[in-house]
C-alpha positions, 0 to 999 in steps of 0.5 A: 499499500502507498499513500496518495498526496492529500494536504490540508492547509491552514494559516497564511496562504503558502504564496504569501507566507515567509515561513511554513510548518509541516504537521504530521499526525499520529496513528488513527488521527487526521490532518485536521486534528493536528492542525488544531494544535497550531492554535496553541503555537506562535505560528500566526504568520506561518503557512500550515500544511498537514498531509493526510495518511491513507487509512489514518496511519503512516505505517502499520506496525510499531516504529520499533518493528523491523523496517521491512515489516513497515514497507512499502508504507514507510517509504511512501510516507517519507515520500509524502513528506518530501512531496510536501516540502517540495510544495513549500520550496516551489512557493519560494520559501527556503529550507531554513524557513521550513518547520516540522512537527509531529506527534507520536507516529507523526513525530517518528516520521518527522524525525526520520525524514529530517535526519535522513535529509539533514540541513538547516531547517527552521526547526523540528518538533518531535512530540513523543517519537524517535528514529524508526527501525528495530535497530537504528541504521546510522547509514540512513542519516547524513547531512548537517543540521547547521544548529537547527533547533530540534525538540524531543519531548516524551513520557517515561514510561511511554507505552509506544515509545521507549525513552532509550530510543528518544535519547538515541535519536536526540544524540544522533541529531546532536552528532549531525549538528542540531541544537537539541532540547529534550525533555522527559516527563515522568509518568505523563502518559501518551499526550502533549503537555502545556510545558512542551508547548511553552518550550517549543514556543520559546526555542523554535516558534519565537 
C-alpha cells in the first residue's frame, strides 16, 4: 500500500507566507486534528500544511518493528513528506524557513525524514517519537543540521515509545550538528503537555 498526496492547509496562504510548518498526525488521527494544535503555537504568520495518511496511519506496525515489516508504507510516507516539502520550496520559501512538527507516529516520521535529509531547517518538533526501525541504521542519516533547533519531548514510561530510543535519536541529531533540547516527563502518559508547548514556543516558534 502507498499513500496518496492529500494535504490540508491552514494559516497564511503558502504563496504569501515567509515560513511554513509541516504538521504530521499520529496513528488513527487526521490532518485536521493536528492542525488544531497550531492554535497553541506562535505560528500566526506561518503557512500550515498537514498531509493526510491513507487509512489514518503512516505505517502499520510499531516504529520499533523491523523496517521491512513497515514497507512499502514507510517509504511512501517519507515520500509524502518530501512532496510536501517540495510544494513549500516551489512557493519560494527556503529550507531554513521550513518547520516540522509531529506527534507519536507523526513525530517518528518527522524525525526520520529530517534526519535522513539533514540541513538547516527552521526547527523540528518531535512530540513523543524517535528514529524508526528495530535498530537504528546510522547509514540512513546524513547531512548537517547547521544548528537547527530540534525538540524531543516524551514520557517515561511511554507505552509506544521507549525513552531509550528518544535519547538515541536526540544523540544522533546532536552528532549531525542540531541544537537539541530534550525533555522527559515522568509518568505523563501518551499526550502533549502544556510545558512542551511553552518550550517549543520559546526555542523554535519565537
